[in-house]
Structure formats: C-alpha cells, structure tokens
N, C-alpha and C positions, 0 to 999 in steps of 0.2 A: 662290675662293668657289664656292658652289652657284649654279646658274643655271636659269632658266625660259625657255621660248621661246613667245612669243605671236604669233598671226597678226594683222597689223594692215593697215589700208587707208590709202593715201596720200590726204590731203585734196585735194591739187592734181591728182594724176594718176589717182586711182581704182585704182591698181595695188596688188596685195597684196605685203606684205613680211613677213619673219620678224624679230621684235624679240627679240633675246637679252638677257635682263636678268641680269647677274651680281651676286649679293649680295656686297658687300664688308664684312666685319666689322672689318677693320683695315687699316693701311697696306700690309701685305704683299699682302692680297687686291687692293687698288687697283692696286698695281704689277703684279700678275699680269694683271689685266684690261687695263691699258694696254699690257702686253707683247703681249697677243693682238691689240690694235689695231695696234701697230707691225708685227707679223708680216703682218697683212692688207695693210697699206699698202706692203709690199715688192713686191707682185705685182699684175700686171694680166694674168691668164692665163685662157683659157676653161675650164680644168680646176681652177681654184682659186676658191673662193667669194669674191666681191667684197664689200668693205665699203662700204655706201652712205654711212653717217654714224655718228657715235658721240658720246656725251656722258656726263658723270658727274652723277648726280642725288643730291642730299642728301635723306635721309629721316630726320630727327631726327639721332641720333648715328651712324646707319649711312649707307652710300652704296650706290648701285647704278650699275654701269656698263651703259649701254644701247648695244648694237651693232645697227644697222639693216642687215639682210642681205636679199638677194633671196629671194623665196619660190619654192622649187623643188617643183612639184606632184607630181613622180614619187615622192617619198619616198626612203628610203635603199636602198642596195644590199642591206642585210640584210633589209629588208621584202620585197624582190623574191625573194631566195633562199628566204625562209620561205614565201612564197606558192607558189612552184614546188614546194617540198618537200611542202606540204600537198596538192597535186594529184598527188603521186607523179611529178612531171616533173623533167627535168634541163635545165640551160641548154645550148643547142647550142654547139659549139666556136666557130663564127663570132661568136656574140654575146659569148662570154667574151673572145675576142681583141679585139673592138671596145671593150669596157669596160676591159679590161686596158691597152690602148694609151692610152686617155685618162688613166687613173690614172698610168701611167708618164710621160706628157707633163707632167702637173702636178708629179709628183715630181722629174722632171728639172729643172724650173724652180727648185724648192726647193733641190735639191742644187747646182745651178750657182751659186747665190748663197752657197754655203758653209753652208747650214742643213740640218737634218734634221727631219722631221715628228714622229717619236717616238711617235705614237699612231694609226697607220694600222690601221683595222678597218672591217668592212662598215657599221657604224652611223655612221662618219665619212665616208662617201661618199654623196653625193646623186646621183640619176639624173634627168635631165630627159626630156622627151617623146621625144627622139631617141636615148635611151640614152647620152647624153653624161655621163660621170661628173664630179662636182665635189667636190674635196677640201675638207673643212670642219674646224672645231674645231682652230684653229692654236695653241691655248693651251699645248700641250706642246712646241711647236717651239723649238729652240735651235741654237746653233752646232754644226755637224756634228762637228767634231773636239774631243773632250774628252780632255786629257792627264791621266792619273792617275799621281802620283809618290809617294804614301804610302798607308798603310792607312786613314788618316783620310779622305783624298780619295775612296778607293775606297768606303768606307762611305757617304759623302755622296752619291755618284752612285747607289749601290744604293738608298738611302732615297728619293732623288728619283724614280728609275725606279718604285719601288713605289707612289708617289703618282700619277705622271703617265702611266705606260705600262700599258695594260690587260693584265692578267696572261696571258690565253690567246693574246695576239698579241705578247708581249714576247720580244725576242731573248735567246738563252741567255747572252750575255756581260753582260746587265744584271741577271741573278739573282745571280751571284757574281762581283763585279768584282775582278780581281787588283790588288795594290797598285802594280804597275808595268805600265801598259798604255795603249793609245790606243783610245777608243771613237769610232767615226765613223758616217757615214751608212749603213753597211751594216746597222745595226739595222733601218732601214726596209725593206731588201731581204728580211729574214726575215719581217717583218710583211706585206709584199706577197705573199710565198709563202703565208702563212696565208690571205690573202684569195683568192688563186687557188684554193687547196685548197677553200675555202668555196664558191666559184662552181662548182667541179667536183663536189663531193660533198655539198653541202647544209648543211654545218656546218664550223666551223674545226677544225683537227686536234687542238686541245687543249681545245675547248669541253666535251666530255663528261667529260674528266679533271677539269676545274675544277668542273663541276656535281656530280660524285660526291664532291668533297672530297679527291681525291687530289692529290699534289704535281706541279704543272706544272713547278716548278723542277727536279725530278728528271727528269721526262719529256723536257724539251727538251735534256737533255745527251746523249741517245741518238739515233742516226740515225733519221729518221722512216720509218715504213712507209706507203707509199702504196698504197691499194687498187688491185688490177689490174682494169681495165675496157677493153673494146674501144670504149667510147663516145667516147673521145678519142684523138687521135693519140699515137704514141710520142714525137714531138717535144715535145708539150705536157707530157707526163709528165717528160721529161728537163729541160725548163725549170723545172718545179716543183721537182724534186729539187735542181737547182743553187742555187735561191734558199734552200732549206731545209737548207743545209749548216751543221752546228754551228759550224765554224770560220769566223768572219767574213771572214778573208783569202781563203777559197776561194769566196766568193759573187761572182756577177757584178756589175758596175756597172749603174746604171740605163740607161746608153747601150747596153751589151751586150744587156740585156733588151729594150729598144725595138727594136733591130736584129733580134733573134730573132722578136719578135712580128710585125714587118713582113714578115719572110720567111715566117712561117706564114700571114699574111693573104694573101700573094701566091700561096700554093699552091692549085691548083684544088680546089674543095670536096670532090669525091669522094675525093681523096687525103688529105685532112685527117682526116676522120671517117667511120667506117663506119656509125654509126647515131646517131640523136638521141633 
C-alpha cells in the first residue's frame, strides 16, 4: 500500500520518532505491511533501521499499519548527494568509503540470514550525524534465492520486480528473467554499485536515461561506461566496475566488497585520492 511518514514526539521520553503509516486497502496490503514488520524484527544491527513498535489501526473499512521508527535527523544519502551537487562539490573518497562500509555491513547482515534487500537506492539509506548509514524500507526484502523453472514463474518474478525494485537501480537479470534460472542476492550488489556511482558522480548511472524516457531495460544490458576522473583512486573505479558487471555470476559477494573497502580505508590518504 501507499505510505506516509509523520514526525511524532514520544509522550513519555520526549524523543522524536518517524511514524510510517501504510495504507492497506485489502488483505494483500495488510500482509505486505506485516511482512515489512517481520523483516525489521529479524535484525538488530547498527546499519539497519530499528523498528520500535507497530500496530494495525482500523479506519472504517480500511486499515493502516503503523510502524514506529527512530527519527534520523541527517536525512537520506540522496539528499546529501543532491546538496553537494548543488554546490558543485564532490564527496571525498574517504567519506565515500566510510558510508559504503556501513551500507555493506548492513547488507552483509541481510545476506547472511538468506535474504536480499531488493530495493537499495540512495533514498533508502539514512545518514546520522556521524555519517553512519542506516538501511531502511525493508518492504521489498525477500528470500535471496529465487529458483525459476518455468516461463510463468519467470513472468511472475519480472512483474514483482517491476512493482518492488526501483527501475534505475534494478539489476539487469530482473528486467528479462529467463524461464530457467536462479535469482539471488547479487541483485543487491548491482544496486550497491549504482549507489557507489551516485556518491562518486552526483547521480545514479541510469537516472538520466529514466528521466529522458529512454529504456533502462536496454541500457543495463550493455557494459557500463564509467566517467574517467583523477578525483578517485583506480582501486575505487575497479571496485565500482566489478559490482556493475551485467552477469550476476561475475559480481563479487558482499564479503569480498567489505574486504576491498577495508583495504582501501587502510591505504594512506595521499595514495588513495589525488584531489577532492
């Protein structure tokens, strides 16, 4: 269902919270809202948004699912990228690595439980005052491994992805699903690559294509062209390229990416980036 987010104050503790109200028009909407609650309850991780409380509210014939979430003052990663772009500034590599490391830690927790987020994008990452990223909007999350054995199943996965996975961050294998295949958590690695690209270049690699009305489905089937810049290290460029490989089998795992990010973080500053 459609949702609103209100800023509310706790009567007992005086703290601010975000109240997500999901409008549920039918049983299917209610199940989807409860699924989101279940996904939140799987995790207690500093990089995954915590669910404080939830309830189902009856409003005549309709229902609303209320999810009480911590209020994160810093806003989203997208709002930070936009603010920098408006100033004509770019995010320094050190800061990109710090944020990317936190996102990867949250994602590793999700993947280790056998799930995939499926809708990673800069508007679904909150940043707190210390640049700690927090993954939110777990409504599209599902079991990482989806086995497809018929054209009907393939079409069902494709339709589901069209509804639940944001088009300009959606992995190539979700646009045209073969009738015999396995879709897994590597869809998230592609979306993670799109987010890294966004932090480096001020917009997602397919945002402009989507805004122009051109076909993202066609664009993602071709190898990505990454702008050349001396602003960031060759190692960061290589990491980005590896995540944005069209074939999911060739993409690195979240553990591999975390290791590479930590190695880059350990590199002396002067060797990582030539300019900011």
